[in-house]
N, C-alpha and C positions, 0 to 999 in steps of 0.2 A: 767969592764965597757962595753967592747965589747960584753961579753957574755950576758949581760942584753939586749943590743940592738938586739942581734940575737934572743933572746927569744920573745921580743916584735914583731918583724917582723914576726916570725913564728906564733904568736897568731893572728895577723891581717890577715894572709893568711888563717887561719882556720875559721875566722868569715866572713860571706858573707850574703847579703840580699836574702831571699827566696821569690819567686813570690807568690801572693795570690792564694788560691785554692777555688773559688766559692763564696767568700763573696759578690761580686757585684751581682752575680746572685741570691743570697739569698734575697737581698733587692728587686730585681725585682719581685721575686716570692711573697714576702709579699705584695707589692703594687698591683700586679695582683689579688691576693685573696681579698684584700680590695675593689678594684673596682668592682670585680664580685659580692661580697656580697652587695655593695652599689647599683649596677644595679638591682639585684634581689629584693632588698627592694623597689626600685623605681617602679619596675614592679608590686609588690604587692600593693603598694599605688595606682598606676594607675588603677589596676584592681578593687580595692575596690572603688575608686572614680567613675569608670565607672558604676559599679553596683548601686552606690548611685545617681550619677548625670545623668546617662544615661536615666532612665525613665522620669526624669524631662525635659531633653533636647528633648527627643522624643515627649513628650506631648506638649512641646512648639512649636516644629517644625511642628508637624501635627495638632496642636491646638485641642488636645483631651479634650473634655468636658464631664462632667457627666450629663446625662439626668435626669431630676427631674419631678415629678408630680406637676402640677400647672394649672393655667388658664391664658388665654390671654383676655384682655379687650380692646375693641375698644371704645374710649372716644371722646367726643367733648366738648371743653371749650367754654362757652357762658357767656354773661352778660345780665342782665335784670332788670326790674322794679318790685318791690313788691307792690301789691295792696291788700286791705282788705275791709271788710265792716266796714267803719269808719263813725261815727256820731259825728258831731261837736255840742258841748253844749255851748250856748252863755250866756253872763252875763245877769241876770234878771233885773239889775239896774246898774246905774253908781255908783261907789264907790270903796272902798279898800277891797282887798281880805284879810280876817283875818284868814281863815282856808281853807286848801286843804286836800282832801283825799290822802293817799299815792299812788304814781304812780307805775305802773307795777304790780298791784294786781287786781285780779278779784273781783269786788264789786257787791253786790246784788242790785236788782231793788229797788228804793225808798230811798236808802241811800244817804247821802249828798256828792256830788262831791266837792262842795265849799260853803263857807259862805262869804257873802259880806256885809260890813257895808256901807249903802247908803251915798253918798257924791256927792253933785252937783258940777258942773264945777266951780261955784263961790266960794264954800267952798274950793275946791281944790286950786283955785288961791290964796285965803287968806292964806292957809297953806304953799303954795310955797313961798309967800312973807315973812311969818314969818321965815321959814327955811332959806331963803336967807339972811335976816337981821342978823341972829345969826351965820351963818356959817363962818368958818375960811377962810383965803385966799387960803389955800390949797384945801378946799372943793369947793370954787368957781372955782379954776383951773380945778378940776376934773369935775365939772359940765359943764364948757366950752368945755372941751375935749369930754365929753359925747354928747353934742349938735353937735359937728363936725362929730362924727362917727355914731351917731344914737344909739338908745337904744333898749332894748328888748321890743318887743310888740308894738312899735310905728313906724311911718313912719321915713324913714331916715332923719336925721337932727333935729329930735325932741326927746329929752331925756325923758324917762319914769319917772313918779312920783312914788317914792317908799318910803314908811314909814318904818323906822327901829326903833328898840327899843320898848319902851312902847307905846301901842296904845292910841289914844285920848279917852276921856270918851264917845264920841258919838258912839263908836263901840259897845256899849251895844245893840243898835238897829241893827238888821242884817236881811238879806234875804238869804234863803238857796236855793241852786241849786241842785235839786234832780236828781237821775239817772232814766231815763225813762225805762230802762231795765238793766238786768245784763250784765256785760261785763268787759273787761280789760280797766282800766282808765289810760290815759297818759296825762302829762302836756305839752309835747312838740308838737307843731304844725309846720309842714314843708311846708304847702301850697299845698300839693297834696290831702288833704282830700276832698272828694266829688268833685274831679276835673272832668271836662267834656272833658278834652283833651284825645287824643288817648294815651294809655299807652305804645306804641311801639316806642322805640328809639334805636339808636346805642349808643355805649359808648361815642363817640364824641359828638353826639347831646345832650345827657343827661348832659355832662360836661358843655355845653354852656348855659343850662337853669338855670336861677337864681330864686330861690324861697325864699321869706322872711320867716324867722322862728320866732316863738313866744314861750316863755316858761313862763307859769304861775308860780307865786311865791307869797307867803304871804307878804303883805305890798304893793302890786302893785295896782295902780289905774287903773281901766278899765271903758270903756264906756258901756252903755246899748246896748245889741245886739252884742257886740264884741265877736268873738269866744274865748272861754276860755280854755276848755279842750276837749279831744275827747274820745269817747267810741268805742272800737273796738271788733269785734267778733274774739276771739283768737282760735276758734275751726278749722277754715280753712282760708287759704290765697291763693293768686294767684301770679304766676310768669309769667311775660310777656316778650316775646322774639321777636326780629326782626332779621331774618336770611336771607342769600342769598338763591337762589333757591336750590342750593346744599350745604349743606345737608337738607335744610328746608323742601323740599318735602318728603324726607325720614322720617323725624320726623312726618310730618303731617299725614302720613299713619299709625302711631302707636297710639294705645289707651293710652299707658302710657310709662313712661321712668323712670329709676332710676337716682336720682340726688345726687351729693355730693357738698354741698355748702361750700364756703371758710370759713364761720364762724362756720362750724361744719363738717370738712372734714372726721371725723371718724364715722359719722352717716348718711349713705345713706338713702334717703327717696324715696318713690314712688310718682311720680307726674302724675296725670290723665289729659289727654288732654281735655280741655273744648271747646276751639275755635281754628280754623285753617283757615287762609285766605291766599290764594296763589295769588299774584299779579304778573303775568307773564310780564306785561308791565314794571313795576318798578323793576322786578327781585328781589322781596322780598317775604318772607313768614312770616306771623304774627301768633304767637302761644301764647295761654294762658293755663297754667297748674294750676290745683287745688292741693293744698297740705294740708293734714290734720294732720300734725305733727308740734310740736312747739319746739323751742330751747330757752334757757335762753337769754333774751336780744334781740332776733331777731325782736320783734315787733317794735323796734325803727329804723330798717334798711329800707331804701327805694331802694337801688341799691346794687346788689351783683353779684359776679362771681360764676359760678358753673360748674361742670363736669357732662355731661350727659353720662351715660353708654349705648352705642348703642348695643353692643354684648358682650357676655361672653362665651368663649369656654374652657372647661376643657379637659386636656389631658396630654401628656408627652411633656415638653418644650425642644426644641433643637434649635440651630442656623439655620437660613434659608440657610446659605451657605453650611451646611452639606448635604443638599438634593441632590441626584444624580439620574439620570434616566438611567437605564441599561436594554437594550432589551425591551423597552416599559414599564418597571416597575419602579416605584419610590421607593427609599429607601435610606438607609444610610450605610456607612461602620463603623463597630465596631471593637474595639480592644478587642477581646475575648480570654482571656488566652494567650496573646502574639501573636495571629494570627489575620489577617484581615478577617472579615466576613461580607458579604453583608446581610442586613436585610430589607425586604420590609416594608413600612409604608404607612398609609393613612393620608393625611393632613386634619386636621379639621378646622384650622384657621391660618391666617397669620397677624401679626401686627409688623410693623417695620422690624427689623432684626431677629425676632423670629417666630417659628412655633409651633403650638400645633398639635401633631400627636397621632395616636394610632397604636399599633403593636410593641411597644418597652416596655421593662421592665424598671421600675425606676432604676437608678444607672447604666444604660448601658453606656459604654465608647464610645462616638460618635466621629468619626474622621471628623473634619471640612475641612481640606485640603485634600480632597479625591483624588485629582489629583496626589498626591505623593505616593499612595499605589495601590495595586491590590489584588484581591481576593486570599486568601490563603497565602499571604506574612507573613513571620515571623518577629516580631518586637522586639524579645528579643535575 
């Protein structure tokens, strides 16, 4: 037993814990290599991002824009009255309109503008009484409302007499209203036909003017001599403007101007100046232009807005802020192959925040914030 104990003790003495030899340092070396690789990868990503984002950031900071070939237009927005050579055709007798020529079409001279069945005021009254005795309560209510608001072609407060459905047998007798000359026929009268008033108004003045309108239609009773339809010369028309002295006097000195009307913005037309009156005391300029082009439906317009093209300058378009004067010479700074280059230019026109210049090639990279650069500076 004692011998066994002795052997165990001896074995314990031979066994002892040995200290580690570099294991901790191996872990540190592995971590250092990992972080070095991670850092190098981050540098590569930053470098790639710089090359990709850098030009965009530089262009944004210096506001580098691409010069393009184009044109600057100096425009003036106006509003005015349309006038034409308009002839009113009146009813040849009192009666009911039983036929009308189509509106908006050019009709030949001698053709029928309208056909009227004669009907005296007494016959009209009898027909109204017959219609009133047979009409439903709903029809009476509509008639009452019509009397309150006024009807087409009559004075306010008086409803028009309109026959609908089958015409009475007496319509076999009729009177024709012939066209005295060729022209464009319209059924709507706006009260400005053959007007003796001055055609020059501001937009506010025109809005305050109330003109009664009349629209001819089949079945309508009209009085003898009452304006019925109008015949207009659609080969030319007039645009009348009331402007302040500036820019009115500038326009008055020009023989013509290019117009873009709001009802045809994609079709500019040439307007020839026919009359110009400068009233220095009233500080007004009255202009009348003649236009010899037509647009679908324009003949029914009486008032419209238009843009007058005062000037048009073609060149290379750049921001006005890019222009710099250096040693008495006007020019711009360019980003040319990564370096700043001064390029002299000649200004042709200025409109708002843009310039039309010559002396630049299209697609030149123009530096707008020129105060941040200097000649010869590298940007890459």
